[in-house]
C-alpha positions in Angstrom: -24.5 6.9 21.9 -21.2 6.8 19.9 -20.5 4.3 17.2 -17.0 2.7 17.0 -14.7 3.7 14.4 -14.6 1.0 12.0 -11.5 0.3 9.5 -12.3 -1.4 6.4 -10.5 -4.9 6.0 -7.5 -5.3 3.9 -7.7 -8.8 4.1 -4.6 -10.8 5.6 -1.3 -12.2 4.6 -1.1 -16.1 5.2 2.2 -17.6 4.6 3.0 -15.7 1.0 -0.9 -15.7 -0.2 -3.0 -12.4 0.4 -6.6 -13.3 1.1 -9.4 -10.9 0.9 -13.0 -11.8 1.6 -15.7 -10.3 -1.0 -19.4 -10.7 -0.8 -21.4 -10.6 -3.9 -24.3 -7.9 -4.0 -27.0 -7.2 -6.4 -24.9 -4.4 -8.1 -22.2 -7.1 -9.1 -24.5 -9.2 -11.0 -26.5 -9.2 -14.3 -30.3 -9.9 -14.4 -29.9 -13.4 -13.8 -28.1 -13.0 -10.3 -25.1 -14.3 -11.7 -21.8 -12.1 -11.2 -21.2 -10.0 -14.3 -17.6 -10.8 -15.9 -16.3 -7.5 -15.8 -16.7 -7.6 -11.7 -13.8 -10.3 -11.5 -11.3 -7.7 -12.7 -12.5 -5.1 -9.9 -12.3 -7.9 -7.4 -8.9 -8.8 -8.6 -7.5 -5.1 -8.6 -8.9 -4.7 -4.8 -7.0 -8.4 -4.0 -3.6 -7.0 -5.5 -4.0 -3.3 -3.9 -4.9 -4.9 -0.4 -2.1 -7.2 -0.7 0.3 -4.4 -1.1 -1.4 -2.5 1.7 -1.1 -5.5 3.8 2.5 -5.8 3.1 3.1 -2.0 4.2 2.9 -0.5 0.8 1.2 2.5 0.4 0.1 3.8 -3.1 0.0 7.5 -1.9 3.4 7.3 -0.5 4.6 5.8 -3.9 3.1 8.8 -5.7 4.7 11.3 -3.0 8.1 10.0 -3.4 10.9 12.1 -4.9 11.0 9.6 -7.6 7.2 8.8 -7.8 6.2 5.5 -9.0 2.9 3.8 -9.9 1.6 0.4 -11.3 -0.2 -0.2 -14.6 -1.6 -3.7 -15.7 0.0 -4.5 -18.8 -1.4 -8.1 -19.3 -4.4 -9.7 -17.5 -5.6 -13.4 -18.7 -8.7 -14.6 -16.9 -10.2 -17.9 -16.8 -13.8 -18.5 -15.6 -14.2 -21.8 -13.9 -17.8 -21.6 -12.1 -20.4 -18.9 -11.8 -20.8 -16.8 -8.6 -24.0 -15.6 -7.7 -25.8 -12.9 -5.4 -25.0 -13.2 -1.7 -21.9 -15.5 -2.3 -19.1 -15.1 0.3 -15.7 -15.2 -2.0 -12.2 -15.0 -1.4 -9.7 -13.2 -3.6 -6.4 -15.3 -3.5 -3.2 -13.5 -4.5 0.5 -14.1 -4.6 3.3 -11.9 -6.1 5.2 -14.1 -7.4 8.2 -12.5 -9.3 9.8 -9.5 -10.5 11.8 -8.7 -13.5 13.0 -5.2 -14.4 9.9 -3.1 -14.0 7.4 -6.1 -14.2 5.9 -7.7 -11.6 4.2 -11.3 -12.2 0.8 -12.0 -10.1 -1.2 -15.1 -9.6 -4.6 -14.5 -8.4 -7.9 -16.9 -7.7 -11.3 -16.3 -6.5 -12.8 -19.4 -4.5 -16.1 -20.1 -2.9 -15.3 -22.5 -0.2 -13.3 -25.4 -2.1 -14.7 -24.2 -5.5 -12.7 -22.5 -7.9 -14.6 -19.7 -9.6 -12.1 -17.5 -11.6 -8.1 -17.5 -12.2 -6.2 -14.7 -13.3 -2.4 -14.0 -14.5 -1.4 -10.6 -14.1 1.7 -8.8 -15.2 1.9 -5.2 -13.9 4.6 -2.7 -14.7 6.1 -0.2 -12.5 6.0 3.2 -14.2 6.8 6.7 -13.4 4.5 9.8 -13.8 5.0 9.9 -17.5 4.0 6.5 -18.1 7.5 5.1 -18.8 8.7 1.8 -17.1 10.9 2.0 -14.1 12.2 -0.6 -11.8 10.1 -0.7 -8.7 11.2 1.3 -5.7 14.2 -0.7 -3.8 12.1 -0.8 -0.6 9.2 -2.1 -2.2 11.2 -5.1 -3.7 12.9 -5.5 -0.2 9.2 -5.7 1.1 7.8 -8.2 -1.3 11.0 -10.5 -2.0 10.3 -12.5 1.1 6.8 -13.3 -0.4 7.7 -14.5 -3.7 8.1 -18.0 -4.8 
């Protein structure tokens, strides 16, 4: 019996918001069964990366360009609202709000049903391989522009 090829989900873009389902596993929690605060940074990273993937932007392709580009987080502000716990089904919600020079401004929320669990304001910078800021490639901005505020 052959098993079907299963592709991991990258979530979906609804309107201008990307939504990525995340399940909480034992490894995500502290000894009390509450999600360890550092895990939220990982969940938000997945949301930002999968947003780009769902929009047709491939990190590997950006690195293989004649003028390679990558992203680095330069500012991250988190506000914890409610605890998430083992076995919770969460939704990472991401919007890319605007670009200014090399910077992208991103708003993120993690929800459990109607409950707001955590919020993030993120500033990411597009960089070249030496780590110097650079404007994002034109094609990337053309893809994201319809999704900005």
